N, C-alpha and C positions, 0 to 999 in steps of 0.2 A: 530627579525632576523638580521643576518649578512649576507650581500651579499659579495661574494669574486669574485672580478673582476681582469682581467689582462691579458697579451698576451697569445696567444695560446702557449701550451707546457710549462707554467710556474709552472704547479703542482697543479692547483686548484681541479681538479678531484681526483688527488692522496690524497689531504688532506681529501675529503670526504670519500674515501676508507679507510684510516687510522682511522678516527673517528668511522666508520661503523665496523672496524676489519676485513675488508676484504684485507687489506695489512698490513703486519707485519714488513715489513723492513723500519723503520723510526726512527729518532731521535728526541729528544724533549719531550714535555709533553702533554698531552690531559687530559682535565678535563670535566667531564660531571655531571651536578647537583652537582658541588662544589667537587666531588671525583675524583681523578687520576684514569685513566684506563690503563690497560696493552694492550699488543699486540694481546692476543688472544681472540676470541669471546667466551664470557660467557653467560649464561641464563639471567642474569641481563642486560647486555648491548643489547642483542637482544630484550628484551622487552621494553627498553628504546629508541633505535635508529632504525630508519627504512630508508633505502636508497630509493629514488624516482629518477628513471632514466628518460628519455624522453617520457614515457608513464604515465603521472600523474593520469589519471583516473583508469588505470588498476593497479596501485600498491599503492594507497593511503589508508591506513588503520593506523590512526594515533597513534603512540606511542608518548611520551614527546617530542622527538627530531627527526625532519625530516631533512634528508640530501638531498637537491634537485640539481641535476646535469642538469642544462640547461632544466627545466622543461616546459618551454614555447617556446623553440627555433623553434620547427617544427610545431607550431599552429597559427592558424590565429588570429586576433586581438580580435575578439570576445571570443574565447575560451581562449585565454591567460588571458583576464579579468576575465572570469569565475574562472580560477584557481587561480589567485591572489587573488580574493575575498573570495574564498574557504579558502585559506591560512589564510587570515585575520580573518575570522570568527572563524577558528579553534584556532587561537592565542588567541582570546579575550574568547571564550566559553570554551576552554580545558587548557589554559595556555601553548599552544604549542610553542616551540622554534625550529627555523629552521636556517639552514646554507644553503645558495643557492649560487651555482657557476652559474655566467651568464656573457654573453658579452653585454647584453642590460642594460645599464645604466638607461634607462627610466624605466625599471621594478623596479630597486633598489629604484629609487627617488619615485615612486608610492607607495611602501611599507613602505617608511618614517622611515626606522630603521637606522641600520649601514651598513657602507661598509669598506671592507678592500682591498686595491689595492696590487697586487702582480705583481713583477717584476723580472725577472731572478731567480725565486725561492725563493724570499724573500718578506715579507710584508712590504711595503715601506711607507704605511700611512693607518690609520683607522681613520674614521670620522663618523659623523651623515649624514645620506643620503641626508638630507636637504642641507648640505654643497656643494653638487654637483650641486644644482641649484643656490646657491648663491655665487659660485666661492670661497668658503672658504677653499680652498685646498692649502697645502704647497709644496707637492712634484711635480717636473716637468712633470713626467710621468702622474700623476693623472690628471694635468691641460691638458696635451695633449689628454688623454682619453675623458674628457668631451668636449674639443673642437671639437675632432673628432666626437663624437656622435652629438653634435648640428648641424654640418655641414652635416652629414648623414641624420638627421630629417628633413632638408630644401631640400633635394634632391627630 
């Protein structure tokens, strides 16, 4: 899983919509399962990719790639854990890949995969999620995000 974090308005959710084919006005390249995809939704992509908004139980019917837009933001801690454990189980049993947009760095660290940090419309750093816990980050904005998250968890 790749967790995509960054400031509000930097385009995290827009990336999910581009990958899902819901937004066609983008530049760059998107590859799924090693193949470049176009801007239009086609049958193959709709079978491969599913967008999961903030109602994860209501929309989770796993294809090979899940696009998760803040799926745990409105949930209490115990339900968050259920969703994260379900995602981990699906990854192990089904080989599921996911891209999750979140403001919660704790969620990304819990999943122990990769994180991309986005700032002002650009990805400024990509690391293993364990680097968040061990301060193995290079970009100043990434370091500020982690420091801020640590301060908030102590409040």
